N, C-alpha and C positions, 0 to 999 in steps of 0.2 A: 666606476662600473657602467658599462654601456647598457642602456635600456633598449630592449627589443619588443617587438609587437607581441611576441609570445608571452612575455612577462606582464604585459599591461592589458592584454586583450579583454575587453568588456569588464575591466575592474577599475577601481579608483574613481568611479563616477559619483556625482553628488546624489545621495539617497533621497533627499527631500525633493529634488527636481524630478527624478525618475518616478517617485511616488505620485507627485502632483500631475504629471502628464501621462500616467498610465504605462510608462515604459518598464516598471517593475513587473507588471503582468506580462509584458512582451518577453522579458527575460525568463520568467517562470514557464511560459508557454514553450520557449526554446528548450528549457531544461527537460520538460516532460516529453517533448517531441524527440529529443536525443535518447531519452530513456526507452521510448517505444521503438526507436530505430535499433537500439542494442538488443531488445527482446526479439524483434523480427529477424535481425541478422543471425542470432543464435538459433532461432527456429528454422529458418529457411536456407541459411548458408552453411552453418556448421551442424545443423540437426539431422536427425534420421527420419525419413518420411514414414516408415512403418511405425516407429515409436510415437511419432506425432499423431498419426491417425488413431492409434489406440487411446491416447490421452483425449483427443477431441471427441472420440466416441464416448468415453467415460463422462466427459463434460456435456454430452448430449447435443453436440453440434451436428446438424443433419448432413453437412458437406463442408468441403474446404471453402466453397463460396459463402456459406453461412458464417464461417469463422472470419472471413475477410470482411463481411458486412459488419460483424461485431467490432473488428479492429477499426474499421472506418468510422463507426459511430463513436468509438472511444476517442479517436483523433478529433472528431468534431466537438466532442465534449471538452477536450483540452482547450480548444480555441474559444470556448464559451466561459472560461473561468472569469470570475468577476473583475471588471475593469477597475473597481475600487480597491483592489488588492494592494496592500502596503507591507513593507518589511522594514525592520529597524536598521539593517545594514545590507544594502543591495549587493555587495560583494559576495555575501553568503549564497545567493542564488546561483552564482557561477562557480564558486570555489568549494562549497560544502559537499563532501562525499557522503555516500549512503551508510558508511560504517557506524556512525553514531545515530541510533534511532531517535533519541529525543531532539538532538540538534537538527536532524533532517526533518522531523515532523514539525518542528517549530517554524521552519521556512514556509510551510504550507498552511500555517494556522489561519492566515487571513482568507483562505479559500474554504474554510470549514471542512477539512478532510474527515474521512471516516476511518476508524481504527477497528478492524475485525480481529477478535481474539478467540483462540481455542479455549476450551474449558479444562478438561482432564489433563493433568500434568503441566498445564500452563497456569491458568488462574488458581488451580488447586495447589500449586507450589507456593508455600508461604513466602518464599523469596520474591515472588512476583507481586505480592500485595502492594508494596510501596509504589511500583510503577502503575498499577491499576488505580490506586488512589490519586496519583498525579494526573492521570488521564481524566478522571472524573472531576477533580478539582479545577483543572484547566478548561473544563466544559467541552472537551472533544466529544464528538458523536461516536459512541462505542457500541459495537454489535458483538454479541457472543454467538459464535457459530460452532456447534458441538455435535459430535456423533452420539453423545449421550441423549437418549430419548426422553429422559425424565426432567421436565421443567421444574417440578417440585424439588428435585435434588439440587438443581442449580440455584433456585431461589433460597433453599435452606442453607446452602453453603455460603452464599453471599451475605445473608442475614446473620448467620452465626459469627462471621468474621468482620461484621460491620463494614461491609463493602457495598456501596450504593449500587442499586440495580441499574443496568445500562439502558440505552435507548431502545434496544431490541435484543431479545434472546431467541435464537433458533435452535431448538432441541430436536435434532434429527435422529432418526432410527438407523444408525449405521453409517459406514463410510460413503456408500454410494449417494445417499441422500444429503450428507454433509457437503460433498463435492458439488452436487446439483444446486444446493442452496447458495454456495459460494458464487456460482455462475449467476444465479437469480439476483444476488446482491449487486454484482457487477452490472447486470442489465438494467437494474433500477436506478443506477447511479453513474451514468455515463459522464455527467458533468462534475463529478467529484473525484478527488484524488483519494485512493484507498490504500491503507497500510494493513498488512496482515501478519500476525504473530502466531506461530504454532510450534510444537515440539517435534513434529514429524516432517521430514523433508518432502515426503511424497505430496502432502497437501500444499506445500509451498510451491512445488513445481506447477501444480494446476493453477494456483493463484498467479504465478508469473505469466502463464499463458493468458491470463485475464488482465494483464498489465497492472497488477498490484505491486506495491513495494513490499517485499517479503523479508521476514526476519525469523530466524530459528532461535527458539528458547531452549536452553539446556537445563538439565537437572541441577546443575551447580549454580543456576541463577544468572547465567551469561546470555547476552542477546547478540546475535551475529546476523549481519546482512547476508542472505543466502538467495541467490537467483539461479536461473538456468544458464547464466552466462558461462561460456567456456573461454571466450576471447573478447 
Protein backbone atom coordinates (compact mmCIF):
# COMPACT_ATOMS: atom_id res chain seq x y z
CA UNK A 1 0.00 0.00 0.00
CA UNK A 2 1.41 3.36 -1.07
CA UNK A 3 1.82 5.93 1.68
CA UNK A 4 0.62 9.44 0.79
CA UNK A 5 1.18 12.74 2.51
CA UNK A 6 -2.55 12.91 3.27
CA UNK A 7 -2.40 9.72 5.34
CA UNK A 8 0.70 10.73 7.29
CA UNK A 9 0.30 14.50 7.55
CA UNK A 10 1.33 15.66 11.05
CA UNK A 11 0.87 12.15 12.49
CA UNK A 12 3.16 9.39 13.68
CA UNK A 13 5.54 11.87 15.23
CA UNK A 14 7.32 11.06 18.54
CA UNK A 15 5.17 12.36 21.39
CA UNK A 16 8.01 12.68 23.87
CA UNK A 17 10.07 14.88 21.56
CA UNK A 18 7.14 17.13 20.62
CA UNK A 19 6.26 17.53 24.29
CA UNK A 20 9.88 18.33 25.17
CA UNK A 21 10.30 21.04 22.54
CA UNK A 22 6.87 22.66 22.85
CA UNK A 23 5.59 21.44 19.50
CA UNK A 24 2.56 19.80 21.12
CA UNK A 25 1.42 23.31 22.00
CA UNK A 26 2.04 24.35 18.40
CA UNK A 27 -0.25 21.57 17.16
CA UNK A 28 -2.92 22.50 19.69
CA UNK A 29 -2.72 26.14 18.64
CA UNK A 30 -3.18 24.96 15.06
CA UNK A 31 -6.23 22.91 16.11
CA UNK A 32 -7.87 25.87 17.83
CA UNK A 33 -7.05 28.26 15.00
CA UNK A 34 -8.75 25.88 12.55
CA UNK A 35 -11.75 25.73 14.88
CA UNK A 36 -11.98 29.53 14.90
CA UNK A 37 -11.65 29.57 11.12
CA UNK A 38 -14.64 27.22 10.81
CA UNK A 39 -16.72 29.34 13.17
CA UNK A 40 -15.95 32.54 11.25
CA UNK A 41 -16.51 30.85 7.88
CA UNK A 42 -19.99 29.80 8.93
CA UNK A 43 -20.72 33.24 10.36
CA UNK A 44 -19.44 35.41 7.54
CA UNK A 45 -19.48 33.16 4.45
CA UNK A 46 -22.53 30.96 4.96
CA UNK A 47 -24.35 33.03 7.57
CA UNK A 48 -27.10 35.63 7.39
CA UNK A 49 -26.14 39.19 8.31
CA UNK A 50 -29.54 40.09 9.73
CA UNK A 51 -29.65 37.03 11.99
CA UNK A 52 -26.06 37.62 13.06
CA UNK A 53 -26.80 41.22 14.02
CA UNK A 54 -29.72 40.06 16.16
CA UNK A 55 -27.54 37.56 18.01
CA UNK A 56 -24.71 40.06 18.49
CA UNK A 57 -27.22 42.56 19.88
CA UNK A 58 -28.49 39.92 22.31
CA UNK A 59 -24.87 39.32 23.33
CA UNK A 60 -24.57 43.09 23.87
CA UNK A 61 -21.83 43.69 21.36
CA UNK A 62 -21.91 47.39 20.50
CA UNK A 63 -20.95 46.89 16.85
CA UNK A 64 -19.42 44.48 14.40
CA UNK A 65 -16.08 46.16 15.15
CA UNK A 66 -16.62 45.29 18.81
CA UNK A 67 -17.20 41.66 17.89
CA UNK A 68 -14.07 41.58 15.72
CA UNK A 69 -12.10 42.98 18.66
CA UNK A 70 -13.44 40.12 20.80
CA UNK A 71 -12.49 37.55 18.14
CA UNK A 72 -9.01 39.07 17.86
CA UNK A 73 -8.47 38.84 21.61
CA UNK A 74 -9.65 35.24 21.57
CA UNK A 75 -7.13 34.44 18.84
CA UNK A 76 -4.40 36.15 20.87
CA UNK A 77 -5.41 34.02 23.85
CA UNK A 78 -4.99 30.83 21.83
CA UNK A 79 -1.39 31.74 21.06
CA UNK A 80 -0.78 32.28 24.77
CA UNK A 81 -1.69 28.71 25.70
CA UNK A 82 0.96 27.29 28.09
CA UNK A 83 4.22 26.23 26.46
CA UNK A 84 4.46 23.46 29.06
CA UNK A 85 1.40 21.75 27.54
CA UNK A 86 1.84 18.00 27.10
CA UNK A 87 -0.35 15.19 25.82
CA UNK A 88 -0.02 11.40 26.10
CA UNK A 89 -0.41 10.84 22.35
CA UNK A 90 0.31 13.75 20.05
CA UNK A 91 -1.65 12.14 17.19
CA UNK A 92 -4.86 12.85 19.11
CA UNK A 93 -4.36 16.59 18.69
CA UNK A 94 -4.63 16.19 14.93
CA UNK A 95 -6.99 13.22 14.60
CA UNK A 96 -9.51 13.48 17.45
CA UNK A 97 -12.86 14.85 16.30
CA UNK A 98 -15.29 16.84 18.44
CA UNK A 99 -17.88 14.05 18.60
CA UNK A 100 -16.72 12.52 21.87
CA UNK A 101 -16.92 15.12 24.63
CA UNK A 102 -14.65 13.33 27.12
CA UNK A 103 -12.00 12.39 24.56
CA UNK A 104 -11.99 15.90 23.13
CA UNK A 105 -11.85 17.48 26.58
CA UNK A 106 -8.97 15.22 27.58
CA UNK A 107 -6.80 16.64 24.80
CA UNK A 108 -7.05 20.07 26.43
CA UNK A 109 -6.54 18.95 30.02
CA UNK A 110 -2.98 20.27 30.09
CA UNK A 111 -4.28 23.78 29.34
CA UNK A 112 -6.69 23.77 32.31
CA UNK A 113 -9.85 24.28 30.24
CA UNK A 114 -13.15 25.56 31.62
CA UNK A 115 -16.38 23.57 31.42
CA UNK A 116 -19.57 25.65 31.60
CA UNK A 117 -22.75 23.76 32.44
CA UNK A 118 -26.43 24.56 32.30
CA UNK A 119 -28.42 23.64 35.41
CA UNK A 120 -32.11 22.94 34.74
CA UNK A 121 -32.60 19.82 32.57
CA UNK A 122 -28.84 19.31 32.36
CA UNK A 123 -27.36 18.92 35.83
CA UNK A 124 -30.86 18.18 37.17
CA UNK A 125 -31.10 15.19 34.86
CA UNK A 126 -29.97 12.23 37.03
CA UNK A 127 -28.31 10.71 33.97
CA UNK A 128 -25.89 13.65 33.91
CA UNK A 129 -24.64 13.07 37.45
CA UNK A 130 -21.94 10.58 36.48
CA UNK A 131 -20.40 13.03 34.00
CA UNK A 132 -20.60 15.83 36.55
CA UNK A 133 -18.78 13.69 39.11
CA UNK A 134 -16.17 12.81 36.49
CA UNK A 135 -15.50 16.48 35.79
CA UNK A 136 -15.14 17.26 39.47
CA UNK A 137 -12.97 14.21 40.21
CA UNK A 138 -10.66 15.10 37.33
CA UNK A 139 -10.38 18.61 38.79
CA UNK A 140 -11.63 20.47 35.75
CA UNK A 141 -12.66 24.05 36.41
CA UNK A 142 -16.46 23.92 36.29
CA UNK A 143 -18.88 26.85 36.09
CA UNK A 144 -22.64 26.54 36.34
CA UNK A 145 -24.38 29.21 34.27
CA UNK A 146 -28.13 29.07 34.73
CA UNK A 147 -31.23 31.12 33.98
CA UNK A 148 -32.48 29.92 37.37
CA UNK A 149 -32.15 32.95 39.68
CA UNK A 150 -32.07 30.96 42.91
CA UNK A 151 -28.56 30.21 44.13
CA UNK A 152 -30.12 28.42 47.09
CA UNK A 153 -32.02 26.06 44.77
CA UNK A 154 -28.81 25.14 42.96
CA UNK A 155 -26.89 24.65 46.20
CA UNK A 156 -29.66 22.50 47.68
CA UNK A 157 -29.84 20.28 44.61
CA UNK A 158 -26.09 19.71 44.51
CA UNK A 159 -25.95 18.97 48.23
CA UNK A 160 -28.96 16.65 48.12
CA UNK A 161 -27.40 14.52 45.38
CA UNK A 162 -23.90 14.64 46.88
CA UNK A 163 -22.49 16.61 43.96
CA UNK A 164 -19.54 18.82 44.77
CA UNK A 165 -20.07 22.51 44.33
CA UNK A 166 -18.20 23.86 41.29
CA UNK A 167 -15.67 26.68 41.07
CA UNK A 168 -18.38 29.22 40.28
CA UNK A 169 -22.17 29.32 40.12
CA UNK A 170 -23.89 32.05 38.10
CA UNK A 171 -27.59 32.15 38.99
CA UNK A 172 -29.08 34.55 36.46
CA UNK A 173 -32.60 35.89 36.36
CA UNK A 174 -33.81 34.74 32.97
CA UNK A 175 -32.51 34.05 29.47
CA UNK A 176 -31.14 37.51 28.70
CA UNK A 177 -28.91 37.60 31.78
CA UNK A 178 -27.79 34.02 31.23
CA UNK A 179 -26.60 34.92 27.72
CA UNK A 180 -24.93 38.08 29.01
CA UNK A 181 -23.11 36.08 31.69
CA UNK A 182 -21.90 33.61 29.06
CA UNK A 183 -20.26 36.50 27.26
CA UNK A 184 -18.79 37.75 30.54
CA UNK A 185 -17.23 34.32 31.16
CA UNK A 186 -15.71 34.38 27.67
CA UNK A 187 -14.32 37.90 28.17
CA UNK A 188 -12.67 36.96 31.45
CA UNK A 189 -11.05 33.85 29.99
CA UNK A 190 -9.51 34.72 26.63
CA UNK A 191 -6.54 32.50 27.46
CA UNK A 192 -8.68 29.46 28.25
CA UNK A 193 -10.38 26.85 26.08
CA UNK A 194 -14.05 26.76 27.07
CA UNK A 195 -16.50 23.87 26.69
CA UNK A 196 -20.23 24.44 27.07
CA UNK A 197 -23.05 21.96 27.69
CA UNK A 198 -26.74 22.87 27.54
CA UNK A 199 -30.03 21.17 26.68
CA UNK A 200 -31.17 24.10 24.49
CA UNK A 201 -29.65 24.71 21.08
CA UNK A 202 -30.31 28.45 21.25
CA UNK A 203 -27.77 28.91 24.03
CA UNK A 204 -25.27 26.76 22.16
CA UNK A 205 -25.56 29.11 19.17
CA UNK A 206 -24.53 32.06 21.32
CA UNK A 207 -21.70 30.04 22.85
CA UNK A 208 -20.47 29.12 19.35
CA UNK A 209 -20.31 32.82 18.48
CA UNK A 210 -18.07 33.14 21.54
CA UNK A 211 -15.79 30.36 20.18
CA UNK A 212 -16.72 27.80 22.83
CA UNK A 213 -16.84 24.07 22.10
CA UNK A 214 -20.55 23.34 22.38
CA UNK A 215 -22.44 20.15 23.25
CA UNK A 216 -26.18 19.49 23.36
CA UNK A 217 -27.43 17.35 26.25
CA UNK A 218 -30.64 15.43 25.61
CA UNK A 219 -33.29 14.18 28.01
CA UNK A 220 -32.24 10.61 27.23
CA UNK A 221 -28.76 11.32 28.58
CA UNK A 222 -26.96 11.65 25.24
CA UNK A 223 -24.33 14.29 24.53
CA UNK A 224 -23.84 15.55 20.99
CA UNK A 225 -21.43 18.05 19.48
CA UNK A 226 -23.60 20.87 18.18
CA UNK A 227 -22.12 23.93 16.48
CA UNK A 228 -23.37 26.61 14.14
CA UNK A 229 -21.47 24.90 11.34
CA UNK A 230 -23.40 24.33 8.13
CA UNK A 231 -20.38 23.29 6.10
